[in-house]
C-alpha positions as CSV (number, residue, x, y, z in Angstrom):
1,M,-18.2,-74.3,13.1
2,S,-15.0,-73.2,11.3
3,S,-13.5,-70.8,14.0
4,D,-11.4,-71.9,16.9
5,Y,-13.5,-72.6,20.1
6,Y,-11.0,-70.7,22.2
7,D,-11.1,-67.7,19.9
8,T,-14.9,-67.8,19.9
9,L,-14.9,-67.4,23.7
10,E,-12.0,-65.0,23.6
11,V,-9.8,-67.0,25.9
12,N,-6.4,-68.5,25.4
13,R,-5.8,-72.3,25.2
14,N,-4.5,-72.4,28.8
15,A,-7.8,-70.9,30.2
16,T,-9.1,-72.5,33.4
17,D,-12.6,-73.9,33.7
18,A,-13.6,-70.8,35.7
19,E,-12.2,-68.5,33.0
20,I,-14.1,-70.4,30.3
21,K,-17.3,-70.0,32.3
22,Q,-16.8,-66.4,32.9
23,A,-16.1,-65.8,29.2
24,Y,-19.3,-67.6,28.2
25,R,-21.4,-65.7,30.8
26,R,-20.1,-62.4,29.5
27,L,-20.5,-63.1,25.8
28,A,-23.7,-65.0,25.9
29,L,-25.4,-62.2,27.7
30,K,-23.9,-59.7,25.2
31,F,-25.0,-61.6,22.1
32,H,-28.3,-63.1,23.3
33,P,-30.9,-62.5,20.5
34,S,-33.4,-60.9,23.0
35,R,-30.8,-58.2,23.7
36,N,-28.7,-57.9,20.6
37,R,-30.5,-57.6,17.3
38,E,-27.5,-56.7,15.2
39,A,-26.8,-58.7,12.1
40,G,-24.8,-61.8,13.0
41,S,-25.6,-61.8,16.7
42,A,-27.8,-65.0,16.4
43,E,-25.0,-66.9,14.7
44,R,-22.5,-65.6,17.2
45,F,-24.7,-66.7,20.0
46,R,-25.0,-70.2,18.4
47,Q,-21.2,-70.4,18.1
48,L,-20.8,-69.4,21.8
49,G,-23.1,-72.2,22.8
50,E,-21.2,-74.8,20.8
51,A,-17.8,-73.6,22.0
52,Y,-18.9,-73.7,25.7
53,D,-20.6,-77.1,25.2
54,V,-17.1,-78.5,24.1
55,L,-14.7,-76.6,26.4
56,S,-16.8,-77.1,29.6
57,D,-16.6,-80.9,29.2
58,L,-13.3,-82.4,30.1
59,R,-13.4,-85.3,27.6
60,K,-14.6,-83.2,24.7
61,K,-12.0,-80.5,25.5
62,A,-9.2,-83.1,25.8
63,T,-10.1,-84.6,22.4
64,Y,-10.4,-81.1,20.8
65,D,-7.1,-80.0,22.3
66,K,-5.3,-83.1,20.9
67,F,-7.1,-83.9,17.7
68,G,-8.8,-80.6,16.7
69,E,-12.3,-80.1,15.4
70,E,-11.9,-82.8,12.8
71,G,-11.0,-85.4,15.4
72,L,-13.8,-84.2,17.7
73,K,-16.5,-84.4,15.0
74,E,-15.3,-87.2,12.8
75,G,-14.0,-89.5,15.6
76,I,-10.4,-90.1,16.6
77,P,-8.3,-92.9,15.0
78,P,-9.0,-96.4,16.5
79,E,-5.5,-96.7,17.9
80,F,-6.1,-93.7,20.2
81,G,-9.5,-94.9,21.4
82,K,-7.9,-97.5,23.7
83,T,-6.5,-94.7,25.9
84,G,-10.0,-93.9,27.3
85,A,-10.2,-90.6,25.4
86,W,-13.4,-89.3,23.8
87,S,-13.9,-91.5,20.7
88,S,-17.5,-90.8,19.7
89,K,-18.3,-88.3,16.9
90,Y,-19.4,-85.1,18.5
91,I,-22.5,-83.4,17.2
92,Y,-23.7,-80.2,18.8
93,H,-27.4,-80.4,19.6
94,G,-27.9,-77.0,17.8
95,N,-29.9,-75.3,20.4
96,P,-27.9,-72.5,22.0
97,Q,-30.9,-71.5,24.1
98,K,-30.7,-74.9,25.8
99,T,-27.0,-74.4,26.6
100,F,-27.9,-70.9,27.9
101,R,-30.7,-72.1,30.1
102,Q,-28.6,-75.0,31.5
103,F,-25.8,-72.5,32.3
104,F,-27.9,-69.9,34.1
105,G,-30.8,-72.0,35.3
106,G,-34.5,-71.6,34.6
107,D,-36.4,-71.1,31.3
108,N,-36.0,-67.3,31.4
109,P,-32.8,-66.2,33.0
110,F,-33.4,-62.5,32.2
111,A,-36.5,-62.6,34.4
112,D,-34.2,-63.2,37.4
113,F,-31.2,-61.0,36.8
114,Y,-29.9,-58.0,34.8
115,T,-26.4,-57.1,33.8
116,N,-24.6,-54.1,32.2
117,D,-21.1,-55.5,32.3
118,A,-21.6,-55.7,36.1
119,P,-21.9,-58.7,38.5
120,L,-25.0,-60.7,37.9
121,Q,-27.9,-59.9,40.2
122,F,-30.4,-62.6,41.0
123,G,-33.9,-61.8,42.1
124,G,-34.8,-65.2,43.4
125,L,-37.2,-67.9,42.3
126,Q,-40.2,-66.6,40.4
127,P,-43.7,-67.4,41.9
128,G,-45.0,-70.7,40.6
129,V,-41.6,-71.9,39.2
130,V,-40.7,-75.4,40.3
131,K,-37.0,-76.0,40.7
132,T,-35.7,-78.9,38.7
133,Q,-32.3,-80.6,39.0
134,D,-29.8,-80.3,36.3
135,S,-28.5,-83.4,34.5
136,A,-25.7,-85.2,36.2
137,I,-22.2,-84.2,35.2
138,E,-20.1,-87.3,34.5
139,R,-16.3,-87.4,34.5
140,D,-13.9,-90.3,34.1
141,L,-11.6,-91.2,37.0
142,H,-8.6,-93.0,35.6
143,L,-7.0,-95.3,38.2
144,S,-4.0,-97.7,38.0
145,L,-4.4,-101.4,38.9
146,D,-2.2,-100.7,41.9
147,D,-4.7,-98.1,43.1
148,L,-7.6,-100.5,42.7
149,F,-5.7,-103.3,44.5
150,L,-4.4,-101.3,47.5
151,G,-7.0,-98.5,47.7
152,C,-6.0,-94.9,47.9
153,T,-7.4,-91.3,48.2
154,K,-7.7,-89.1,45.2
155,K,-8.2,-85.3,45.5
156,I,-9.9,-83.6,42.6
157,K,-10.3,-79.8,42.2
158,I,-13.5,-78.5,40.6
159,S,-14.6,-75.0,39.8
160,R,-18.3,-74.2,40.1
161,R,-20.7,-71.3,40.3
162,V,-22.0,-70.7,43.8
163,M,-24.6,-68.3,45.2
164,N,-23.1,-65.7,47.6
165,E,-24.3,-65.2,51.1
166,D,-26.5,-62.3,50.1
167,G,-28.6,-64.7,48.0
168,Y,-28.5,-62.3,45.0
169,T,-25.1,-62.5,43.5
170,S,-22.9,-65.5,42.4
171,S,-19.2,-66.2,41.9
172,I,-16.9,-68.9,40.7
173,K,-15.2,-70.8,43.5
174,D,-12.9,-73.9,43.6
175,K,-13.6,-76.9,45.7
176,I,-11.6,-80.0,46.5
177,L,-13.5,-83.3,46.2
178,S,-12.0,-86.3,48.1
179,I,-12.5,-89.8,46.7
180,D,-11.6,-92.8,49.0
181,V,-10.9,-95.5,46.5
182,K,-11.8,-98.9,48.0
183,P,-9.7,-102.0,47.2
184,G,-11.4,-104.1,44.6
185,W,-13.4,-101.4,42.8
186,K,-14.1,-102.4,39.2
187,E,-14.2,-100.6,35.9
188,G,-17.4,-98.6,35.7
189,T,-17.8,-98.0,39.5
190,R,-19.7,-94.7,40.0
191,I,-18.9,-92.2,42.8
192,I,-21.6,-89.6,43.2
193,F,-21.2,-86.2,44.8
194,P,-24.8,-85.0,45.2
195,K,-25.6,-81.4,44.2
196,E,-22.0,-80.3,43.7
197,G,-22.6,-78.7,40.3
198,D,-23.3,-75.0,39.5
199,Q,-25.8,-73.3,41.7
200,G,-28.5,-71.1,40.2
201,P,-31.6,-69.3,41.4
202,N,-34.1,-71.5,39.6
203,S,-32.4,-74.9,39.5
204,I,-31.1,-77.6,41.8
205,P,-27.3,-78.2,41.3
206,A,-26.4,-81.2,39.3
207,D,-24.8,-84.3,40.9
208,I,-21.2,-84.8,39.9
209,V,-20.4,-88.4,39.1
210,F,-17.0,-89.9,38.6
211,I,-16.8,-93.2,36.7
212,V,-13.8,-95.5,37.4
213,R,-11.7,-96.3,34.3
214,Q,-8.9,-98.8,34.8
215,K,-5.5,-98.1,33.3
216,S,-3.6,-100.9,31.6
217,H,-0.8,-102.6,33.6
218,P,2.6,-103.8,32.3
219,R,2.4,-107.2,34.0
220,F,-1.2,-108.1,34.9
221,I,-4.5,-108.3,33.1
222,R,-7.6,-108.1,35.2
223,Q,-10.6,-110.4,34.6
224,L,-13.3,-109.5,37.2
225,N,-11.5,-110.5,40.5
226,D,-8.8,-112.6,38.9
227,L,-5.4,-111.4,37.8
228,I,-3.9,-112.9,34.6
229,Y,-0.1,-113.2,34.4
230,K,1.6,-114.3,31.2
231,T,5.2,-115.3,30.9
232,Q,7.5,-116.9,28.3
233,I,9.1,-120.3,28.8
234,S,11.2,-122.6,26.7
235,L,10.1,-126.0,25.4
236,E,12.5,-127.6,27.8
237,M,10.9,-125.9,30.8
238,A,7.4,-126.8,29.5
239,L,8.3,-130.5,29.4
240,T,10.5,-130.9,32.4
241,G,9.1,-128.4,35.0
242,F,10.5,-125.3,36.5
243,S,10.1,-122.6,39.2
244,M,9.2,-119.0,38.7
245,D,8.9,-115.9,40.8
246,V,6.0,-113.5,40.5
247,E,6.0,-110.1,42.2
248,T,2.5,-109.2,43.5
249,L,0.8,-105.8,43.4
250,D,1.5,-105.4,47.1
251,G,5.3,-106.1,46.6
252,R,5.5,-109.7,47.8
253,L,7.5,-112.3,45.8
254,L,5.6,-115.5,45.1
255,S,7.8,-118.5,44.3
256,I,5.7,-120.9,42.2
257,R,6.7,-124.5,41.2
258,I,5.3,-125.9,38.0
259,N,5.6,-129.7,37.9
260,D,3.0,-130.3,35.2
261,I,3.7,-130.5,31.5
262,V,2.8,-127.1,30.1
263,H,0.7,-127.4,26.9
264,P,-0.6,-124.3,25.0
265,S,-3.9,-124.1,26.9
266,Y,-2.4,-124.9,30.3
267,K,-3.1,-122.5,33.2
268,K,-1.8,-122.5,36.7
269,V,-4.2,-121.1,39.3
270,V,-2.8,-119.7,42.5
271,T,-5.8,-119.4,44.8
272,G,-6.4,-116.2,46.8
273,E,-3.7,-114.1,45.0
274,G,-6.0,-112.0,42.8
275,M,-7.8,-108.8,43.3
276,P,-9.5,-108.0,46.7
277,L,-13.3,-108.3,46.6
278,S,-14.8,-104.9,47.1
279,Q,-17.5,-106.1,49.4
280,D,-14.9,-108.0,51.5
281,P,-11.3,-107.0,50.9
282,A,-10.1,-109.8,53.1
283,Q,-11.2,-112.2,50.3
284,R,-9.5,-112.3,47.0
285,G,-9.8,-113.7,43.5
286,N,-7.1,-115.9,42.0
287,L,-3.8,-115.4,40.2
288,V,-3.9,-117.2,36.9
289,L,-0.6,-118.0,35.2
290,T,-0.6,-118.5,31.4
291,F,2.5,-119.4,29.3
292,D,3.9,-118.5,25.9
293,I,6.0,-121.6,25.0
294,Q,9.1,-120.7,22.8
295,F,9.9,-123.6,20.4
296,P,13.4,-123.9,19.0
297,E,13.7,-122.6,15.4
298,T,16.0,-125.4,14.3
299,L,17.1,-128.8,15.4
300,S,20.1,-130.9,14.3
301,A,19.5,-134.4,13.1
302,E,21.1,-135.7,16.3
303,G,18.9,-133.5,18.4
304,M,15.8,-134.7,16.7
305,Q,16.8,-138.3,17.2
306,L,17.4,-137.7,20.9
307,I,14.0,-136.1,21.3
308,K,12.3,-139.0,19.5
309,Q,14.1,-141.4,21.9
310,A,13.1,-139.4,24.9
311,L,9.4,-139.2,23.9
312,N,9.3,-142.9,23.2
313,L,10.4,-143.8,26.7
């Protein structure tokens, strides 16, 4: 598809999710092959399906906005993939009728409503039609390590199509979803909001699923329930011992004494100072200290002799 997705849907690049849905609804009905037999309408209908498939998905849209169609379809550079953005090569399934049915619900949306640039009118479920639930809508929930250590509440606004009280018309409405992040949640934790997707006359709304994605931290690396903390020390410190302070994620200052000789594979384990366990936040993993030993770049002859004497004691 060579044209801009936003131009295809006749919206600007700052369009909200609700505006994108409204634009697709209007244009898809206008250019649907069963209603518009003019030359080029079928291709226009296919373009609308692809544009909506991309711009209605937060990850695809974010990748398209940043890297364009080439980045979306060819894959973004590896150095950007670490950010959690969409990195797979996007391929439209090529079936605009499928996109149309998923949006409106049912195999034959025109059997249930009519439009002449007027609000959609739904006639209800057709006899013998069995409602099926739409596929789950998955979105990433990016959380800092501090959020996952302490727990927090995240408020997320969604826009969805809902049936009005009369049971015949629908409209786009915003809703705030509240997520209580529990201390100790791990990467990949799934939070499910049942049936919070778009409502339709012939379908059960999709579940909305948020998947936890952990952001990188400047001081700690998480390994399951343990926290890894790496620091630089001199060779003198490695051989003679030292004390160090480590600020925890909850703001405490741990003073830790190292009396052992620190070799390249040495680790100091501080029990119970890691991540809370999600099933029992009163219990914690461990804090594991690792060390980058800085060796001197040069030594005088006298210095070398003194080190030899010291090591031979």
